N, CA, C and O atoms as a CHARMM CRD file, in Angstrom:
* protein
*
  352
    1    1 MET  N   -106.29100 -40.63200  62.77600 PROA 1      0.00000
    2    1 MET  CA  -105.90100 -39.92100  63.96800 PROA 1      0.00000
    3    1 MET  C   -106.70500 -40.39800  65.18100 PROA 1      0.00000
    4    1 MET  O   -106.12900 -40.68700  66.22900 PROA 1      0.00000
    5    2 GLU  N   -108.02900 -40.48200  65.04400 PROA 2      0.00000
    6    2 GLU  CA  -108.86900 -40.91400  66.15000 PROA 2      0.00000
    7    2 GLU  C   -108.53300 -42.34000  66.57700 PROA 2      0.00000
    8    2 GLU  O   -108.51600 -42.64400  67.77000 PROA 2      0.00000
    9    3 ASN  N   -108.26500 -43.21900  65.60400 PROA 3      0.00000
   10    3 ASN  CA  -107.94500 -44.60600  65.90600 PROA 3      0.00000
   11    3 ASN  C   -106.67100 -44.69100  66.74800 PROA 3      0.00000
   12    3 ASN  O   -106.61300 -45.46200  67.70600 PROA 3      0.00000
   13    4 ARG  N   -105.65800 -43.90600  66.39700 PROA 4      0.00000
   14    4 ARG  CA  -104.40600 -43.90700  67.14900 PROA 4      0.00000
   15    4 ARG  C   -104.61700 -43.40200  68.57400 PROA 4      0.00000
   16    4 ARG  O   -104.04900 -43.94600  69.52100 PROA 4      0.00000
   17    5 GLN  N   -105.43000 -42.36500  68.72000 PROA 5      0.00000
   18    5 GLN  CA  -105.71500 -41.82500  70.04500 PROA 5      0.00000
   19    5 GLN  C   -106.47000 -42.84500  70.89400 PROA 5      0.00000
   20    5 GLN  O   -106.20000 -42.98500  72.08700 PROA 5      0.00000
   21    6 LEU  N   -107.39100 -43.54100  70.29300 PROA 6      0.00000
   22    6 LEU  CA  -108.14100 -44.57500  71.00000 PROA 6      0.00000
   23    6 LEU  C   -107.20700 -45.70100  71.44500 PROA 6      0.00000
   24    6 LEU  O   -107.31700 -46.18900  72.56900 PROA 6      0.00000
   25    7 GLN  N   -106.29500 -46.11100  70.57600 PROA 7      0.00000
   26    7 GLN  CA  -105.34100 -47.16100  70.92800 PROA 7      0.00000
   27    7 GLN  C   -104.43900 -46.71100  72.08200 PROA 7      0.00000
   28    7 GLN  O   -104.15100 -47.49400  72.98700 PROA 7      0.00000
   29    8 GLN  N   -103.99900 -45.45700  72.04900 PROA 8      0.00000
   30    8 GLN  CA  -103.16600 -44.93500  73.13200 PROA 8      0.00000
   31    8 GLN  C   -103.94000 -44.88800  74.44200 PROA 8      0.00000
   32    8 GLN  O   -103.40200 -45.22200  75.49800 PROA 8      0.00000
   33    9 ALA  N   -105.20100 -44.47500  74.37500 PROA 9      0.00000
   34    9 ALA  CA  -106.02900 -44.41300  75.57900 PROA 9      0.00000
   35    9 ALA  C   -106.22700 -45.80100  76.17900 PROA 9      0.00000
   36    9 ALA  O   -106.15400 -45.97500  77.39600 PROA 9      0.00000
   37   10 LEU  N   -106.47800 -46.78300  75.32300 PROA 10     0.00000
   38   10 LEU  CA  -106.66000 -48.15100  75.81200 PROA 10     0.00000
   39   10 LEU  C   -105.37500 -48.70200  76.42400 PROA 10     0.00000
   40   10 LEU  O   -105.42100 -49.38700  77.44600 PROA 10     0.00000
   41   11 ALA  N   -104.24000 -48.41200  75.81300 PROA 11     0.00000
   42   11 ALA  CA  -102.95700 -48.86900  76.34700 PROA 11     0.00000
   43   11 ALA  C   -102.67600 -48.20300  77.68600 PROA 11     0.00000
   44   11 ALA  O   -102.20500 -48.85800  78.61600 PROA 11     0.00000
   45   12 SER  N   -102.95700 -46.92200  77.79200 PROA 12     0.00000
   46   12 SER  CA  -102.75100 -46.20300  79.05200 PROA 12     0.00000
   47   12 SER  C   -103.62800 -46.78300  80.15200 PROA 12     0.00000
   48   12 SER  O   -103.18500 -46.97300  81.28400 PROA 12     0.00000
   49   13 HSD  N   -104.87800 -47.06100  79.80100 PROA 13     0.00000
   50   13 HSD  CA  -105.81900 -47.62600  80.77100 PROA 13     0.00000
   51   13 HSD  C   -105.33200 -48.99400  81.25700 PROA 13     0.00000
   52   13 HSD  O   -105.41700 -49.30200  82.44600 PROA 13     0.00000
   53   14 ALA  N   -104.82700 -49.80100  80.34400 PROA 14     0.00000
   54   14 ALA  CA  -104.33200 -51.13300  80.71200 PROA 14     0.00000
   55   14 ALA  C   -103.13900 -51.02700  81.66400 PROA 14     0.00000
   56   14 ALA  O   -103.04900 -51.79000  82.62600 PROA 14     0.00000
   57   15 VAL  N   -102.23000 -50.09600  81.40800 PROA 15     0.00000
   58   15 VAL  CA  -101.05800 -49.92500  82.27400 PROA 15     0.00000
   59   15 VAL  C   -101.49400 -49.45400  83.65600 PROA 15     0.00000
   60   15 VAL  O   -100.96700 -49.92300  84.66500 PROA 15     0.00000
   61   16 VAL  N   -102.44200 -48.54200  83.70900 PROA 16     0.00000
   62   16 VAL  CA  -102.94000 -48.04800  84.99600 PROA 16     0.00000
   63   16 VAL  C   -103.58600 -49.20300  85.77000 PROA 16     0.00000
   64   16 VAL  O   -103.35200 -49.35300  86.97000 PROA 16     0.00000
   65   17 ASP  N   -104.38900 -50.01000  85.09300 PROA 17     0.00000
   66   17 ASP  CA  -105.01400 -51.16900  85.75000 PROA 17     0.00000
   67   17 ASP  C   -103.96500 -52.14600  86.28100 PROA 17     0.00000
   68   17 ASP  O   -104.10900 -52.67200  87.38500 PROA 17     0.00000
   69   18 GLN  N   -102.91700 -52.38800  85.50600 PROA 18     0.00000
   70   18 GLN  CA  -101.84800 -53.28000  85.95400 PROA 18     0.00000
   71   18 GLN  C   -101.14700 -52.69900  87.18100 PROA 18     0.00000
   72   18 GLN  O   -100.83400 -53.42600  88.12400 PROA 18     0.00000
   73   19 ALA  N   -100.90300 -51.40000  87.16600 PROA 19     0.00000
   74   19 ALA  CA  -100.23500 -50.74900  88.29700 PROA 19     0.00000
   75   19 ALA  C   -101.09800 -50.83100  89.55300 PROA 19     0.00000
   76   19 ALA  O   -100.58300 -51.03700  90.65200 PROA 19     0.00000
   77   20 ILE  N   -102.39600 -50.67300  89.39200 PROA 20     0.00000
   78   20 ILE  CA  -103.30100 -50.80700  90.54100 PROA 20     0.00000
   79   20 ILE  C   -103.19200 -52.21500  91.11700 PROA 20     0.00000
   80   20 ILE  O   -103.19900 -52.39000  92.33600 PROA 20     0.00000
   81   21 GLY  N   -103.09300 -53.21100  90.25000 PROA 21     0.00000
   82   21 GLY  CA  -102.92200 -54.58900  90.71800 PROA 21     0.00000
   83   21 GLY  C   -101.62600 -54.77200  91.47600 PROA 21     0.00000
   84   21 GLY  O   -101.59800 -55.45100  92.50300 PROA 21     0.00000
   85   22 VAL  N   -100.55000 -54.17400  90.98200 PROA 22     0.00000
   86   22 VAL  CA   -99.25400 -54.25200  91.68200 PROA 22     0.00000
   87   22 VAL  C    -99.36500 -53.60600  93.05500 PROA 22     0.00000
   88   22 VAL  O    -98.89100 -54.16600  94.04400 PROA 22     0.00000
   89   23 LEU  N    -99.99000 -52.42900  93.12600 PROA 23     0.00000
   90   23 LEU  CA  -100.12700 -51.73800  94.40800 PROA 23     0.00000
   91   23 LEU  C   -101.00100 -52.51900  95.37800 PROA 23     0.00000
   92   23 LEU  O   -100.75000 -52.52200  96.58300 PROA 23     0.00000
   93   24 THR  N   -102.02500 -53.18200  94.85200 PROA 24     0.00000
   94   24 THR  CA  -102.89900 -53.98600  95.70000 PROA 24     0.00000
   95   24 THR  C   -102.11500 -55.11000  96.37600 PROA 24     0.00000
   96   24 THR  O   -102.30500 -55.39000  97.55900 PROA 24     0.00000
   97   25 VAL  N   -101.23500 -55.74700  95.61100 PROA 25     0.00000
   98   25 VAL  CA  -100.45900 -56.86800  96.13500 PROA 25     0.00000
   99   25 VAL  C    -99.28300 -56.38700  96.98200 PROA 25     0.00000
  100   25 VAL  O    -99.15400 -56.76400  98.14600 PROA 25     0.00000
  101   26 LEU  N    -98.43100 -55.55700  96.39400 PROA 26     0.00000
  102   26 LEU  CA   -97.22000 -55.14200  97.09800 PROA 26     0.00000
  103   26 LEU  C    -97.49000 -54.11900  98.19400 PROA 26     0.00000
  104   26 LEU  O    -96.84300 -54.14100  99.24100 PROA 26     0.00000
  105   27 GLY  N    -98.44100 -53.22300  97.95500 PROA 27     0.00000
  106   27 GLY  CA   -98.73700 -52.18500  98.93400 PROA 27     0.00000
  107   27 GLY  C    -99.78900 -52.58500  99.94300 PROA 27     0.00000
  108   27 GLY  O   -100.02300 -51.87800 100.92300 PROA 27     0.00000
  109   28 GLN  N   -100.42400 -53.71900  99.70500 PROA 28     0.00000
  110   28 GLN  CA  -101.46400 -54.24300 100.58000 PROA 28     0.00000
  111   28 GLN  C   -102.54400 -53.20400 100.86500 PROA 28     0.00000
  112   28 GLN  O   -102.90000 -52.94300 102.01400 PROA 28     0.00000
  113   29 ILE  N   -103.04700 -52.62600  99.78900 PROA 29     0.00000
  114   29 ILE  CA  -104.14200 -51.67100  99.89500 PROA 29     0.00000
  115   29 ILE  C   -105.31700 -52.19000  99.08900 PROA 29     0.00000
  116   29 ILE  O   -105.13300 -53.01400  98.19300 PROA 29     0.00000
  117   30 PRO  N   -106.51900 -51.72400  99.39000 PROA 30     0.00000
  118   30 PRO  CA  -107.68000 -52.13900  98.59500 PROA 30     0.00000
  119   30 PRO  C   -107.55300 -51.62800  97.16000 PROA 30     0.00000
  120   30 PRO  O   -106.98400 -50.56000  96.93300 PROA 30     0.00000
  121   31 PRO  N   -108.07300 -52.37500  96.19800 PROA 31     0.00000
  122   31 PRO  CA  -107.98800 -51.94900  94.80700 PROA 31     0.00000
  123   31 PRO  C   -108.54100 -50.53400  94.58500 PROA 31     0.00000
  124   31 PRO  O   -108.02400 -49.78600  93.75500 PROA 31     0.00000
  125   32 GLY  N   -109.57400 -50.17900  95.31700 PROA 32     0.00000
  126   32 GLY  CA  -110.16200 -48.85300  95.16900 PROA 32     0.00000
  127   32 GLY  C   -109.20700 -47.72400  95.52100 PROA 32     0.00000
  128   32 GLY  O   -109.37100 -46.60000  95.04500 PROA 32     0.00000
  129   33 ASP  N   -108.21000 -48.01400  96.35000 PROA 33     0.00000
  130   33 ASP  CA  -107.23300 -46.98600  96.73600 PROA 33     0.00000
  131   33 ASP  C   -106.07900 -46.89500  95.73700 PROA 33     0.00000
  132   33 ASP  O   -105.34000 -45.91000  95.73700 PROA 33     0.00000
  133   34 GLY  N   -105.92000 -47.89200  94.90200 PROA 34     0.00000
  134   34 GLY  CA  -104.78600 -47.92200  93.97800 PROA 34     0.00000
  135   34 GLY  C   -104.72500 -46.72200  93.05500 PROA 34     0.00000
  136   34 GLY  O   -103.65600 -46.14500  92.85700 PROA 34     0.00000
  137   35 PHE  N   -105.86800 -46.33700  92.48500 PROA 35     0.00000
  138   35 PHE  CA  -105.86300 -45.19200  91.58100 PROA 35     0.00000
  139   35 PHE  C   -105.54400 -43.91900  92.34500 PROA 35     0.00000
  140   35 PHE  O   -104.81800 -43.06000  91.84400 PROA 35     0.00000
  141   36 MET  N   -106.08100 -43.78800  93.55600 PROA 36     0.00000
  142   36 MET  CA  -105.79500 -42.59400  94.35400 PROA 36     0.00000
  143   36 MET  C   -104.30700 -42.48500  94.65900 PROA 36     0.00000
  144   36 MET  O   -103.74700 -41.38900  94.62100 PROA 36     0.00000
  145   37 VAL  N   -103.66100 -43.60700  94.96100 PROA 37     0.00000
  146   37 VAL  CA  -102.22700 -43.60400  95.23500 PROA 37     0.00000
  147   37 VAL  C   -101.45800 -43.17000  93.98200 PROA 37     0.00000
  148   37 VAL  O   -100.56400 -42.32700  94.05800 PROA 37     0.00000
  149   38 LEU  N   -101.80600 -43.74600  92.84500 PROA 38     0.00000
  150   38 LEU  CA  -101.13800 -43.35000  91.59300 PROA 38     0.00000
  151   38 LEU  C   -101.31700 -41.85900  91.32400 PROA 38     0.00000
  152   38 LEU  O   -100.37000 -41.17200  90.94200 PROA 38     0.00000
  153   39 ARG  N   -102.52600 -41.37100  91.52400 PROA 39     0.00000
  154   39 ARG  CA  -102.81200 -39.95500  91.28200 PROA 39     0.00000
  155   39 ARG  C   -102.00300 -39.05500  92.22000 PROA 39     0.00000
  156   39 ARG  O   -101.46100 -38.03600  91.79200 PROA 39     0.00000
  157   40 GLU  N   -101.92500 -39.43200  93.49000 PROA 40     0.00000
  158   40 GLU  CA  -101.16100 -38.64300  94.45100 PROA 40     0.00000
  159   40 GLU  C    -99.68400 -38.59500  94.08100 PROA 40     0.00000
  160   40 GLU  O    -99.06500 -37.53200  94.11400 PROA 40     0.00000
  161   41 VAL  N    -99.12400 -39.74500  93.73200 PROA 41     0.00000
  162   41 VAL  CA   -97.70600 -39.78700  93.34700 PROA 41     0.00000
  163   41 VAL  C    -97.48800 -38.93400  92.10800 PROA 41     0.00000
  164   41 VAL  O    -96.50700 -38.19400  92.01900 PROA 41     0.00000
  165   42 SER  N    -98.39400 -39.03700  91.16400 PROA 42     0.00000
  166   42 SER  CA   -98.29500 -38.23900  89.93800 PROA 42     0.00000
  167   42 SER  C    -98.30000 -36.74300  90.26300 PROA 42     0.00000
  168   42 SER  O    -97.46500 -35.98900  89.76300 PROA 42     0.00000
  169   43 GLN  N    -99.22500 -36.33300  91.08600 PROA 43     0.00000
  170   43 GLN  CA   -99.34400 -34.91200  91.42200 PROA 43     0.00000
  171   43 GLN  C    -98.14800 -34.41400  92.23100 PROA 43     0.00000
  172   43 GLN  O    -97.63800 -33.32300  91.97600 PROA 43     0.00000
  173   44 HSD  N    -97.70400 -35.20000  93.19700 PROA 44     0.00000
  174   44 HSD  CA   -96.61300 -34.77000  94.08200 PROA 44     0.00000
  175   44 HSD  C    -95.25300 -34.76700  93.39800 PROA 44     0.00000
  176   44 HSD  O    -94.33100 -34.08900  93.85100 PROA 44     0.00000
  177   45 THR  N    -95.12300 -35.52400  92.31000 PROA 45     0.00000
  178   45 THR  CA   -93.83500 -35.58000  91.61500 PROA 45     0.00000
  179   45 THR  C    -93.88100 -34.85900  90.26200 PROA 45     0.00000
  180   45 THR  O    -92.88200 -34.79600  89.54600 PROA 45     0.00000
  181   46 ASN  N    -95.04200 -34.32500  89.93100 PROA 46     0.00000
  182   46 ASN  CA   -95.22600 -33.65600  88.63700 PROA 46     0.00000
  183   46 ASN  C    -94.84400 -34.58800  87.47900 PROA 46     0.00000
  184   46 ASN  O    -94.16300 -34.19000  86.53400 PROA 46     0.00000
  185   47 THR  N    -95.30100 -35.82800  87.58400 PROA 47     0.00000
  186   47 THR  CA   -95.04200 -36.86700  86.59200 PROA 47     0.00000
  187   47 THR  C    -96.38700 -37.34000  86.05000 PROA 47     0.00000
  188   47 THR  O    -97.34000 -37.48800  86.81500 PROA 47     0.00000
  189   48 LYS  N    -96.47700 -37.57700  84.75200 PROA 48     0.00000
  190   48 LYS  CA   -97.73100 -38.05100  84.17500 PROA 48     0.00000
  191   48 LYS  C    -98.15900 -39.35400  84.84300 PROA 48     0.00000
  192   48 LYS  O    -97.33100 -40.20400  85.17000 PROA 48     0.00000
  193   49 LEU  N    -99.46000 -39.48900  85.03600 PROA 49     0.00000
  194   49 LEU  CA  -100.01500 -40.66500  85.69500 PROA 49     0.00000
  195   49 LEU  C    -99.60100 -41.94700  84.98400 PROA 49     0.00000
  196   49 LEU  O    -99.23400 -42.92700  85.63400 PROA 49     0.00000
  197   50 THR  N    -99.65700 -41.94700  83.65900 PROA 50     0.00000
  198   50 THR  CA   -99.29500 -43.16700  82.93100 PROA 50     0.00000
  199   50 THR  C    -97.82300 -43.50600  83.11500 PROA 50     0.00000
  200   50 THR  O    -97.45700 -44.68100  83.13300 PROA 50     0.00000
  201   51 GLN  N    -96.97700 -42.49600  83.25100 PROA 51     0.00000
  202   51 GLN  CA   -95.55500 -42.76300  83.48700 PROA 51     0.00000
  203   51 GLN  C    -95.34400 -43.36600  84.87200 PROA 51     0.00000
  204   51 GLN  O    -94.54800 -44.29100  85.03600 PROA 51     0.00000
  205   52 VAL  N    -96.05700 -42.84200  85.86800 PROA 52     0.00000
  206   52 VAL  CA   -95.98200 -43.41500  87.21400 PROA 52     0.00000
  207   52 VAL  C    -96.44900 -44.87200  87.16000 PROA 52     0.00000
  208   52 VAL  O    -95.81600 -45.75700  87.73500 PROA 52     0.00000
  209   53 ALA  N    -97.56100 -45.10800  86.46400 PROA 53     0.00000
  210   53 ALA  CA   -98.09900 -46.46700  86.36200 PROA 53     0.00000
  211   53 ALA  C    -97.09300 -47.40500  85.69600 PROA 53     0.00000
  212   53 ALA  O    -96.90900 -48.53600  86.14400 PROA 53     0.00000
  213   54 GLU  N    -96.44300 -46.93800  84.62900 PROA 54     0.00000
  214   54 GLU  CA   -95.44300 -47.77500  83.95200 PROA 54     0.00000
  215   54 GLU  C    -94.29900 -48.12700  84.90200 PROA 54     0.00000
  216   54 GLU  O    -93.83900 -49.26800  84.91700 PROA 54     0.00000
  217   55 GLU  N    -93.84200 -47.16800  85.68500 PROA 55     0.00000
  218   55 GLU  CA   -92.74800 -47.42300  86.63400 PROA 55     0.00000
  219   55 GLU  C    -93.17800 -48.40100  87.72500 PROA 55     0.00000
  220   55 GLU  O    -92.38700 -49.24500  88.14600 PROA 55     0.00000
  221   56 VAL  N    -94.41500 -48.29400  88.18200 PROA 56     0.00000
  222   56 VAL  CA   -94.92200 -49.21600  89.21100 PROA 56     0.00000
  223   56 VAL  C    -95.00300 -50.63300  88.65000 PROA 56     0.00000
  224   56 VAL  O    -94.65400 -51.59400  89.33500 PROA 56     0.00000
  225   57 VAL  N    -95.46100 -50.76400  87.41100 PROA 57     0.00000
  226   57 VAL  CA   -95.53400 -52.09600  86.77900 PROA 57     0.00000
  227   57 VAL  C    -94.13000 -52.68100  86.64800 PROA 57     0.00000
  228   57 VAL  O    -93.91800 -53.85400  86.95600 PROA 57     0.00000
  229   58 LYS  N    -93.17500 -51.87900  86.19600 PROA 58     0.00000
  230   58 LYS  CA   -91.78900 -52.35400  86.08800 PROA 58     0.00000
  231   58 LYS  C    -91.25500 -52.76900  87.45700 PROA 58     0.00000
  232   58 LYS  O    -90.54200 -53.76500  87.58100 PROA 58     0.00000
  233   59 HSD  N    -91.60700 -51.99600  88.48100 PROA 59     0.00000
  234   59 HSD  CA   -91.17300 -52.32100  89.84300 PROA 59     0.00000
  235   59 HSD  C    -91.74400 -53.68000  90.26700 PROA 59     0.00000
  236   59 HSD  O    -91.06600 -54.47900  90.91300 PROA 59     0.00000
  237   60 GLY  N    -92.98000 -53.91800  89.89600 PROA 60     0.00000
  238   60 GLY  CA   -93.60200 -55.21000  90.19700 PROA 60     0.00000
  239   60 GLY  C    -92.89500 -56.36200  89.52200 PROA 60     0.00000
  240   60 GLY  O    -93.01900 -57.50900  89.95100 PROA 60     0.00000
  241   61 GLN  N    -92.14200 -56.06200  88.45100 PROA 61     0.00000
  242   61 GLN  CA   -91.37900 -57.07600  87.72300 PROA 61     0.00000
  243   61 GLN  C    -89.92500 -57.12400  88.17800 PROA 61     0.00000
  244   61 GLN  O    -89.11900 -57.86200  87.61200 PROA 61     0.00000
  245   62 GLY  N    -89.58700 -56.33200  89.20700 PROA 62     0.00000
  246   62 GLY  CA   -88.24900 -56.40700  89.78100 PROA 62     0.00000
  247   62 GLY  C    -87.33600 -55.23100  89.52500 PROA 62     0.00000
  248   62 GLY  O    -86.19600 -55.23500  89.99000 PROA 62     0.00000
  249   63 THR  N    -87.79400 -54.22000  88.80300 PROA 63     0.00000
  250   63 THR  CA   -86.97300 -53.05000  88.52200 PROA 63     0.00000
  251   63 THR  C    -87.09800 -52.05300  89.67500 PROA 63     0.00000
  252   63 THR  O    -88.17900 -51.88600  90.23900 PROA 63     0.00000
  253   64 ALA  N    -86.00600 -51.39900  90.01800 PROA 64     0.00000
  254   64 ALA  CA   -86.04200 -50.39200  91.08300 PROA 64     0.00000
  255   64 ALA  C    -86.79500 -49.15500  90.60500 PROA 64     0.00000
  256   64 ALA  O    -86.70400 -48.76800  89.44000 PROA 64     0.00000
  257   65 LEU  N    -87.54000 -48.54300  91.52500 PROA 65     0.00000
  258   65 LEU  CA   -88.22200 -47.29100  91.21200 PROA 65     0.00000
  259   65 LEU  C    -87.24600 -46.12900  91.31900 PROA 65     0.00000
  260   65 LEU  O    -86.32900 -46.16900  92.13900 PROA 65     0.00000
  261   66 PRO  N    -87.42700 -45.09900  90.50900 PROA 66     0.00000
  262   66 PRO  CA   -86.62500 -43.88000  90.70400 PROA 66     0.00000
  263   66 PRO  C    -86.86000 -43.34100  92.11500 PROA 66     0.00000
  264   66 PRO  O    -87.97300 -43.43300  92.63300 PROA 66     0.00000
  265   67 ASP  N    -85.83200 -42.78600  92.73500 PROA 67     0.00000
  266   67 ASP  CA   -85.91900 -42.34300  94.12500 PROA 67     0.00000
  267   67 ASP  C    -87.08700 -41.40700  94.39600 PROA 67     0.00000
  268   67 ASP  O    -87.77700 -41.54800  95.40500 PROA 67     0.00000
  269   68 VAL  N    -87.31100 -40.45400  93.50000 PROA 68     0.00000
  270   68 VAL  CA   -88.38400 -39.48900  93.72800 PROA 68     0.00000
  271   68 VAL  C    -89.75300 -40.18300  93.75200 PROA 68     0.00000
  272   68 VAL  O    -90.61400 -39.82600  94.55600 PROA 68     0.00000
  273   69 LEU  N    -89.95000 -41.15200  92.88900 PROA 69     0.00000
  274   69 LEU  CA   -91.20500 -41.89900  92.89700 PROA 69     0.00000
  275   69 LEU  C    -91.30300 -42.81500  94.10200 PROA 69     0.00000
  276   69 LEU  O    -92.37400 -42.95800  94.69200 PROA 69     0.00000
  277   70 LEU  N    -90.19400 -43.43500  94.47100 PROA 70     0.00000
  278   70 LEU  CA   -90.19800 -44.34800  95.60800 PROA 70     0.00000
  279   70 LEU  C    -90.62900 -43.63700  96.88500 PROA 70     0.00000
  280   70 LEU  O    -91.47700 -44.14100  97.62100 PROA 70     0.00000
  281   71 GLY  N    -90.05600 -42.48100  97.14800 PROA 71     0.00000
  282   71 GLY  CA   -90.40200 -41.74200  98.35900 PROA 71     0.00000
  283   71 GLY  C    -91.86500 -41.34900  98.39100 PROA 71     0.00000
  284   71 GLY  O    -92.53200 -41.51600  99.41300 PROA 71     0.00000
  285   72 GLU  N    -92.36500 -40.83400  97.29500 PROA 72     0.00000
  286   72 GLU  CA   -93.77200 -40.41900  97.24300 PROA 72     0.00000
  287   72 GLU  C    -94.71000 -41.61500  97.29000 PROA 72     0.00000
  288   72 GLU  O    -95.78000 -41.54300  97.89400 PROA 72     0.00000
  289   73 LEU  N    -94.31800 -42.70900  96.66000 PROA 73     0.00000
  290   73 LEU  CA   -95.14500 -43.91000  96.69000 PROA 73     0.00000
  291   73 LEU  C    -95.24000 -44.46400  98.10700 PROA 73     0.00000
  292   73 LEU  O    -96.31800 -44.85500  98.55500 PROA 73     0.00000
  293   74 GLN  N    -94.12100 -44.49800  98.80400 PROA 74     0.00000
  294   74 GLN  CA   -94.14100 -44.97800 100.18900 PROA 74     0.00000
  295   74 GLN  C    -95.03400 -44.10100 101.06000 PROA 74     0.00000
  296   74 GLN  O    -95.79100 -44.60800 101.88800 PROA 74     0.00000
  297   75 ALA  N    -94.94400 -42.78400 100.87300 PROA 75     0.00000
  298   75 ALA  CA   -95.77100 -41.86400 101.65700 PROA 75     0.00000
  299   75 ALA  C    -97.25800 -42.05800 101.34900 PROA 75     0.00000
  300   75 ALA  O    -98.08500 -42.08800 102.26000 PROA 75     0.00000
  301   76 ALA  N    -97.59000 -42.18800 100.07500 PROA 76     0.00000
  302   76 ALA  CA   -98.99600 -42.37600  99.68900 PROA 76     0.00000
  303   76 ALA  C    -99.53300 -43.70500 100.20500 PROA 76     0.00000
  304   76 ALA  O   -100.66500 -43.77400 100.68500 PROA 76     0.00000
  305   77 LEU  N    -98.73200 -44.75600 100.11000 PROA 77     0.00000
  306   77 LEU  CA   -99.16600 -46.05900 100.61900 PROA 77     0.00000
  307   77 LEU  C    -99.36500 -46.01100 102.12600 PROA 77     0.00000
  308   77 LEU  O   -100.30900 -46.60800 102.64500 PROA 77     0.00000
  309   78 ALA  N    -98.49800 -45.31700 102.82600 PROA 78     0.00000
  310   78 ALA  CA   -98.63400 -45.19500 104.28300 PROA 78     0.00000
  311   78 ALA  C    -99.92900 -44.45500 104.64200 PROA 78     0.00000
  312   78 ALA  O   -100.62200 -44.83200 105.58800 PROA 78     0.00000
  313   79 ARG  N   -100.24500 -43.41500 103.89100 PROA 79     0.00000
  314   79 ARG  CA  -101.49800 -42.67000 104.15200 PROA 79     0.00000
  315   79 ARG  C   -102.71000 -43.56700 103.94400 PROA 79     0.00000
  316   79 ARG  O   -103.65900 -43.52700 104.72600 PROA 79     0.00000
  317   80 HSD  N   -102.67800 -44.37100 102.89700 PROA 80     0.00000
  318   80 HSD  CA  -103.84200 -45.20800 102.60100 PROA 80     0.00000
  319   80 HSD  C   -103.90300 -46.43700 103.48700 PROA 80     0.00000
  320   80 HSD  O   -104.98800 -46.96800 103.72600 PROA 80     0.00000
  321   81 ALA  N   -102.77100 -46.89800 103.97600 PROA 81     0.00000
  322   81 ALA  CA  -102.80000 -48.02300 104.93100 PROA 81     0.00000
  323   81 ALA  C   -103.40900 -47.55400 106.24700 PROA 81     0.00000
  324   81 ALA  O   -104.11600 -48.30400 106.91900 PROA 81     0.00000
  325   82 ALA  N   -103.12300 -46.29300 106.60800 PROA 82     0.00000
  326   82 ALA  CA  -103.66000 -45.74200 107.84500 PROA 82     0.00000
  327   82 ALA  C   -105.15600 -45.42700 107.73500 PROA 82     0.00000
  328   82 ALA  O   -105.88900 -45.49200 108.72200 PROA 82     0.00000
  329   83 HSD  N   -105.59400 -45.08500 106.52400 PROA 83     0.00000
  330   83 HSD  CA  -106.98900 -44.70700 106.29700 PROA 83     0.00000
  331   83 HSD  C   -107.52500 -45.35300 105.03400 PROA 83     0.00000
  332   83 HSD  O   -107.75900 -44.65600 104.04600 PROA 83     0.00000
  333   84 PRO  N   -107.72900 -46.68500 105.03600 PROA 84     0.00000
  334   84 PRO  CA  -108.17100 -47.34500 103.80500 PROA 84     0.00000
  335   84 PRO  C   -109.52000 -46.80700 103.32600 PROA 84     0.00000
  336   84 PRO  O   -110.43300 -46.55100 104.11100 PROA 84     0.00000
  337   85 GLY  N   -109.60200 -46.64700 102.01000 PROA 85     0.00000
  338   85 GLY  CA  -110.85300 -46.22600 101.40500 PROA 85     0.00000
  339   85 GLY  C   -111.12000 -44.74000 101.49900 PROA 85     0.00000
  340   85 GLY  O   -112.13600 -44.26600 100.99000 PROA 85     0.00000
  341   86 ARG  N   -110.24800 -44.00400 102.12600 PROA 86     0.00000
  342   86 ARG  CA  -110.45200 -42.57200 102.31300 PROA 86     0.00000
  343   86 ARG  C   -109.84900 -41.80800 101.14600 PROA 86     0.00000
  344   86 ARG  O   -108.67400 -41.99300 100.82700 PROA 86     0.00000
  345   87 GLY  N   -110.61100 -40.98000 100.52400 PROA 87     0.00000
  346   87 GLY  CA  -110.08800 -40.12600  99.46600 PROA 87     0.00000
  347   87 GLY  C   -109.39500 -38.92400 100.06000 PROA 87     0.00000
  348   87 GLY  O   -109.72500 -38.49400 101.16500 PROA 87     0.00000
  349   88 LEU  N   -108.41800 -38.36700  99.32100 PROA 88     0.00000
  350   88 LEU  CA  -107.71400 -37.17700  99.84100 PROA 88     0.00000
  351   88 LEU  C   -108.17600 -35.92200  99.14000 PROA 88     0.00000
  352   88 LEU  O   -107.69400 -34.83100  99.44600 PROA 88     0.00000
C-alpha cells in the first residue's frame, strides 16, 4: 500500500513540474509563479491540482483546455504577469 502511494505521489509531482514548465514557456512567467498559478486555477475551478496540471501538460502538447480551466488560467496568468513573484 505504501509503495503504491509513494509511486502516485512521485507521478503527481512529475506532472506538476511538467505543467510548471509549460506555464513558464507559454505563459511567460517565472518558474516560481507556476505553482501559484496552478494552485489558483485549482481552487477557482474546484478541480484537483494534479488534474489541472495534467490538462496544462496536454495543452502544451497541442490539446485544447476545457473552457472553465482556460478562463481561470488566463486570469491567473494575467495576475502574475502584472505582479511577477507576488503570492496571492
